[in-house]
C-alpha positions as CSV (number, residue, x, y, z in Angstrom):
1,M,2.6,10.4,-22.2
2,E,-0.7,8.9,-20.2
3,E,-2.8,11.6,-18.8
4,K,-3.0,12.4,-15.2
5,K,-6.7,12.3,-14.0
6,D,-8.0,14.4,-11.2
7,L,-9.0,12.0,-7.8
8,K,-12.6,13.5,-7.3
9,A,-13.8,14.0,-3.1
10,E,-16.0,10.4,-4.3
11,D,-13.2,8.6,-5.7
12,K,-11.4,9.8,-2.0
13,K,-14.2,8.2,-0.6
14,D,-14.0,4.9,-2.7
15,A,-10.4,4.4,-2.0
16,T,-11.4,4.8,1.8
17,E,-13.9,2.8,1.6
18,N,-12.5,0.2,0.1
19,G,-9.6,-0.6,2.1
20,A,-11.1,0.5,5.1
21,E,-9.1,-1.9,7.1
22,Y,-5.5,-0.6,6.2
23,V,-6.7,3.0,5.8
24,S,-8.2,2.5,9.8
25,S,-4.9,2.6,11.3
26,M,-2.9,5.1,9.0
27,T,-2.7,8.9,10.0
28,P,-4.3,11.3,7.9
29,E,-1.1,12.7,6.6
30,M,0.1,8.9,5.4
31,K,-3.6,8.9,4.0
32,E,-2.8,12.5,2.1
33,I,0.6,11.0,0.8
34,L,-0.7,7.9,-0.6
35,L,-3.8,9.9,-2.6
36,N,-1.7,11.9,-3.8
37,L,0.4,8.6,-5.7
38,A,-2.5,7.9,-6.5
39,Q,-3.2,11.2,-8.2
40,E,0.1,11.6,-9.4
41,H,0.5,8.0,-11.1
42,G,-2.7,6.6,-11.1
43,T,-4.5,3.3,-9.8
44,P,-4.2,0.9,-9.7
45,L,-1.3,1.8,-7.7
46,F,1.4,-0.8,-6.0
47,V,3.4,0.4,-3.3
48,I,5.2,-1.1,-0.3
49,D,6.0,-1.0,2.9
50,H,9.9,-2.4,2.8
51,A,9.6,-2.0,6.9
52,K,6.4,-4.8,6.8
53,I,8.4,-6.8,4.2
54,R,11.4,-7.3,6.3
55,E,8.8,-7.9,9.4
56,N,6.9,-10.9,7.6
57,Y,10.2,-12.8,6.3
58,R,11.5,-12.1,9.9
59,E,8.2,-14.0,11.6
60,F,8.4,-16.8,9.0
61,K,11.9,-17.3,9.4
62,K,10.5,-17.8,13.2
63,H,8.7,-20.6,12.5
64,L,10.0,-22.1,9.7
65,P,13.8,-22.3,10.4
66,R,14.1,-25.1,7.9
67,V,12.3,-23.1,4.8
68,Q,14.3,-21.0,2.4
69,A,11.8,-18.4,0.8
70,Y,12.4,-16.6,-2.7
71,F,10.7,-13.1,-3.1
72,A,10.1,-12.2,-6.4
73,V,9.9,-8.1,-6.3
């Protein structure tokens, strides 16, 4: 079993600065959830927003209705 490491204050600061464009639009609650997930599972951590994927797919189909897109997740 892999050892889980604690996120230090400097790690939290780096995570916020490195993803600043995304983090700035997040609520404090969402930031805390993501930091807790990173602490629990380690980093890098891949988090998927299914609503955003569906939104992007609808936009794609709107502009390219004859193209069939396939996603591998």
